[in-house]
N, C-alpha and C positions, 0 to 999 in steps of 0.2 A: 107514450103520451109527451110532447114537448110544448114549450112555449115559445116565448119571443125570442128570437135569436137560436132555437133549436135549443134552448134549455129548459128543463124541467126538473126542480129539485126533489129528490125524491127519497130523501133520511134526513130526519129530524131526530136531535136530542135535544129534549125538552125540559130536562132536569133530572133529577131533584137539585137544587143549586146547596153548594157546600157539601157535595156528595162525591166528588171526584170526576165530575163532569170534563174539566180542564187537562185532568190527565188522560181520561178517554179521548177529549180531542187531540191531543198530541200523538197518541197512540194510533189512532184512527186516520190521521190525516198524513201519516209516513207512509201508508199502504198505497201500492203504485196504481191499484185500481179504484182510490177514493180520491176525488176534488172537493176539498172542502170550502166554504167562501174566504174571502181575501181575510177577514177577521173572524174570530172564532162565533160571536153572537150579533145575529142580524137580528134585530128586534123588531121584524116585519108585522109580523100578525098579531102581535101584543102591543105594540105602540100605535094607536089611531093616526097621530101624525105622519108615520112611516108607512103605514098602511093605506092612506089615501093618495100616496105618491104612485101606487099602482105596480104592477110585475115588473114594467121597464125598471124601474129602481131596484127592484128585490135583485133582479136577474143581473144588475151591473156588478155586484157581488161575487158573481161565477163566471166572468167572462172567458175564462181559458177552460170552463169543464165541458163545453159539447162533446157530445157522445162518450162521456166517460160512464162505466156502469153505474157508479154511486156518486151521486151529487148531493153533499150532505152541507148542512148548517146546525148550529145550537142556538138556543134562547131558553134560559133557565126559567125566564117566568111563567113559561107556557103551561107547565104541569097544573099550577093553580089557576090559569087563566082561559076558565071554561066559555067563556064566551068566543075565544080564538080557536076553538075545535072546529065550527063550522065553516071558518073563514079557512082554516087549512084542507078540509074535507073537499070545500068547492075549489079549491086550488089544485089539488092532487088526491082524489079518492082512494089512490094506491100508495098513498105516503108511509115508508117505514118509521116507525118510531120508538126511539132508544129513551130509555128512563133507568137513571142510576138511583140505587135506593141505598140508605145508610141506615144504621140503627136510629131511629127517630128521635131519641134523646139528645144523641153527641150531633144529629144535623141541626136539631133547634139550637143548641148550646152555641154550635158553631156560628151559625145563623145571627143568634143575638150579639157573641161578641163581634162579629164582622161590622154588622150596624152601629155599634157603639163606637167601635173603632173610627169607623169611618165615618162619623157624624150624622148618620141618618138618624138616629134619635139619641136621647141622653140614657145614661145609664140608669135602669132601677134599683131600687132598694136590694133586690133578688132578682135573679134569673128568673124563679119561679111567678114573678109577678107579671111576667108576660102572660101568663095563662088570664090573667084578670084584666090587663090591658087589651089582650085581643080578641076579648068577647063581643066586639062589634066589627071586626075585620071584614068581614064578608060584605059590609055594606059600604067598604070603601072602593069607589069605581077605578082609583087609579091604580095599576096593576104594579105599577114601579113601588108605590107606596105600601100597597097589600104584600108585596115581595119583602121589603126592607123592614117592615114590623108584623108580620106575620109568621112569627119561629116556629110555633107548636102548629099552626095552622098548615104551614107548609109541609110538616109531616104527617099530615093526614093522608099517608097514601094511599089508603082504599077508597076515600071519599074523593079525592082528585080521580084516580085510575078509572072509576067507576063511571065518572062524567066521560073519560074519553072512550070506553068500551061501549057507552051507549051510541056512538058514532062511528068509530071504527072497529072492522073484526077485530077479535083479540088477536089473532094470527098476525096482526099488523104492528101488534106491541111487542117490544123485547125487554123485559124488565130484567137488570142485572144487579148485581151488589158490590158495593164498593169494599168489603170485605174480601170479595173472590178477585179482584182487580189485585189486591194487595196481597193476598196469600194463595191462590189457586189460579195462576195465568192461564194456565195451560186450559183449564175449564171455561173461565173467562173468554179466551181467546176464540175457542171452538164455538162456544154459544154465539157470539157475537159474528164473526164472518160466516157460521152456517145460516144464520138468519139473514146476512146481506148477500148469501150466494157469491162468496168470494174465496179464493183460497186463502188459508192461512199463511202466517207468515212470523218468522222470529223477530219480532220488533221490540225495542227496548222500552220499559216502561220509567218514566221520568217522575217522581212526584213533584207537582207543582200547586203553587196558589196554597201553600202554608198558611197558617196564622200568622196575621201581619197588622201593622199599623201606618198609618201616612206619615212620610217623613214631613211633608208640609201639608198641615190641612187645608190652609187657603188654596193651594194647589189643587188639591183634591177635590175640593168644591167646585173649583174651576172647569177641571176635566170631567166630572162624572155626574154632578147634581145639576137637574136639569131646571131646576126651581132657583139656582144661584142667579142673583141680580145682572152681576158683571156678564154670565155666561149669556144669558137671556139678552143682555144688549148686544153683545159680540152677535151674537144668531141672530138678531133682528137685522144688522147692518149686512151682515153676509149674504152675497146672493148663492141663491139655490144650488148652482151647478158648483159653487166653491167649498158650500158644506157638504154636498155627496162626494165631493173628490175627496176632502178631509176626511169622511167617514169610512170611504172605501179603502183609504191608505191604511188605517189601522194605527196612526198616530197617535189618536188619544189613548188607546189600550196600552202603547208603547210607553207613553210617559206616564201614565196610572202604575204601569207596573214598575218603572224607574223610583217614582214617588213612594214605593212601599219599602218598608223593613220588617223582618221578622220578629215576631214577639210570642214568648212564651204563654200558654192560657193556663190560668188557675183551674185546675180538674175539681168537678164538681164531687160534692160529698155523696156517699153512699145513699143517705137519707132523701138527699135532693133528687138523685136519680130516680129513688123507689117512688118518690111522689110523683115527678116528671113521667115515669112510666105507666103509671095509673091512667093519667090523661089518654094515653094513647091505646087501654087496653080492648077496647070494644073494636077501634079500629084494625088494630093489628088481628085479633080474631076473624075479622071479615077479609083481612089480608089474606091469611093463612087458609082460609076456606075457598075463597074464591080465585086467588091467584097464586098458591101454593109457595107463598112466601114468608120467612120467617126469621127472627134474628135472635 
């Protein structure tokens, strides 16, 4: 099945965010039989504004990918974006879907710190307060805000995966663990390339996307915050072809990366970990029962 220009994306990394997806992207991108989008994440299926532009716009991120065995991209909004599932199925019912999973408390805490550090919301009195703040998160229609504020929600892996397997056959989903990427690369690599029907290769794995803060918050808001008033003004005045060119060039991601500086994270207390893990108890039991994944 091919789309306009002979391109049909056949592999998606859908999350979970803060679970090693950037490291996976770098590792997978280096394989000779994989053609990745010009930029790591193309939020086509998850962002209405982009989806309305159609497949021609989406495929513009894959112009050098004709006839490659694996044509891949990522979008870490997608795991929790249940509305996007039908869009992806309509686009390619044979899509292979890769999910990176991390200890749910560690992922939630990393997500919380990232959102606070990059100005998506103010710090709460305690990380655990996120459980109370998030009670209405499923009512939030904006997937970006749901992602930036749904730290515990984003780690309810069974809840999200069950929505995907209600549409896509289970064999089209590959569930990988961040711990295996770090500690058992041979197992991780075998599972990944067997799933993609590709020969294995001995690639390098570099840890990327460590905990960080912006060097300049105003620049960060201009680069990444869709609701930032100066950014909205610039977008309004910029012709669509120019906006599309900027998006495809990856310059925004590069500026975002250049504006980061690594910062250490205060570890959670054992008591906080225990209380947070209780939140995930039922979801983890179902995850183990239905998907054979445990942490």
